[in-house]
C-alpha positions in Angstrom: -6.3 0.8 -19.4 -5.5 -0.8 -22.8 -4.3 -4.1 -24.1 -0.9 -3.9 -26.0 1.3 -6.4 -27.6 5.0 -5.5 -27.1 8.3 -6.7 -28.5 10.9 -8.2 -26.2 13.3 -5.8 -24.4 16.3 -6.2 -22.1 16.6 -4.2 -18.9 19.6 -4.0 -16.6 19.4 -2.9 -13.0 19.5 -3.6 -9.2 17.3 -6.2 -7.6 15.5 -6.8 -4.3 13.3 -9.6 -3.2 10.2 -8.4 -1.3 6.4 -8.9 -1.0 3.4 -6.6 -0.9 2.7 -6.8 2.8 6.3 -5.5 3.5 5.9 -2.8 0.9 2.8 -1.5 2.7 4.8 -0.9 5.8 7.5 1.7 6.7 10.1 -1.1 6.2 9.4 -1.5 2.4 12.5 -2.2 0.3 11.4 -0.6 -3.0 12.0 3.1 -2.0 15.6 2.2 -1.0 16.1 0.2 -4.1 15.1 3.2 -6.3 17.3 5.6 -4.2 20.3 3.2 -4.7 19.5 3.0 -8.5 19.3 6.8 -8.8 22.6 7.2 -7.0 24.6 4.5 -8.9 23.2 4.3 -12.4 23.5 7.3 -14.8 20.5 7.3 -17.2 21.1 9.2 -20.4 17.6 10.6 -20.8 18.8 13.1 -23.5 19.6 10.2 -25.8 16.4 8.2 -25.2 17.3 5.9 -22.4 14.3 5.2 -20.1 13.8 3.7 -16.6 11.8 0.6 -15.8 10.7 -1.3 -12.7 10.5 -5.0 -13.5 8.6 -7.4 -11.3 9.3 -11.1 -11.8 10.0 -14.5 -10.2 6.6 -14.4 -8.5 6.3 -17.0 -5.7 2.5 -17.1 -6.3 0.0 -14.3 -6.7 -0.1 -10.8 -5.3 0.4 -12.2 -1.8 3.7 -14.0 -2.4 7.3 -12.8 -2.7 8.7 -11.5 -5.9 11.8 -9.8 -7.3 11.7 -6.2 -8.3 14.4 -4.7 -10.5 15.0 -0.9 -10.7 16.6 -0.6 -14.1 17.1 1.0 -17.5 17.3 0.2 -21.2 20.7 1.8 -21.8 23.6 0.2 -23.6 26.4 1.8 -21.7 26.4 0.0 -18.3 28.1 1.6 -15.4 31.2 -0.2 -14.0 30.8 1.0 -10.4 27.9 -1.4 -9.6 27.0 -5.0 -10.5 23.7 -5.0 -12.5 21.3 -7.9 -13.1 20.0 -8.4 -16.6 16.3 -9.3 -17.2 14.7 -10.0 -20.6 11.1 -8.9 -20.8 9.4 -11.3 -23.2 7.2 -10.2 -26.1 3.5 -10.7 -25.5 0.2 -9.3 -24.4 0.2 -6.8 -21.6 -2.6 -4.8 -20.0 -1.4 -1.3 -19.5 -2.5 1.0 -16.7 -1.3 4.7 -17.0 -1.2 7.6 -14.6 0.2 11.1 -14.7 1.1 13.4 -11.9 3.6 13.5 -9.1 5.8 10.6 -8.0 5.4 8.4 -6.0 1.6 9.0 -5.9 1.2 8.0 -9.6 2.9 4.7 -8.9 0.6 4.0 -6.0 -2.4 5.0 -8.0 -1.5 2.8 -11.0 -0.9 -0.3 -8.8 -4.1 0.4 -6.9 -5.9 0.3 -10.2 -4.2 -2.9 -11.2 -5.1 -4.6 -7.9 -8.7 -3.4 -8.1 -9.1 -4.6 -11.7 -7.8 -8.1 -10.9 -9.6 -8.6 -7.6 -13.1 -7.5 -8.4 -13.9 -10.8 -10.1 -15.0 -8.9 -13.3 -11.6 -8.8 -15.0 -11.8 -9.6 -18.7 -8.1 -10.7 -18.7 -6.3 -13.3 -16.6 -3.0 -12.1 -15.1 -0.1 -14.5 -15.7 2.2 -13.5 -12.8 5.3 -14.0 -15.0 6.9 -10.6 -15.7 5.2 -7.3 -15.2 6.9 -3.9 -15.5 6.6 -0.2 -14.9 7.8 2.1 -17.7 8.5 5.8 -17.0 8.3 7.8 -20.3 9.1 11.0 -18.3 9.3 12.3 -14.8 5.6 12.6 -14.2 4.2 9.6 -16.1 4.0 5.9 -15.5 2.7 3.0 -17.5 2.3 -0.4 -15.6 2.4 -3.4 -18.0 0.7 -6.5 -16.6 1.3 -9.8 -18.5 -2.0 -11.4 -19.4 -3.2 -14.5 -21.4 
């Protein structure tokens, strides 16, 4: 993991409200959200557009509900689906990276996040404001966690 300061960015996508306990069950909403996004939103990877998973509007900590947005940073928005716009603020983020096969790398990255923040030895305090996943390519993930 590494600490990075990022510039603000705007992401448009499709939103679901969920919580971690539901996502650990066969009834999780996130896989269906990504399937819907992949079916309805054309991402122009050839011209540099990238995909993001944005987590925001936290009810509390990792035990509460939150919104998750499956989105992208493209300028040409599709007209066949209503998209939600979220602005990721500039600031400090702790970045957890994994490479390999999806969805295992996402599971591994979030496991690393939860372990880091629940051991009691974390050197950074999580803000629970806006966190996001960035997918530089099909077999890499970077999870950005907002910290003080």
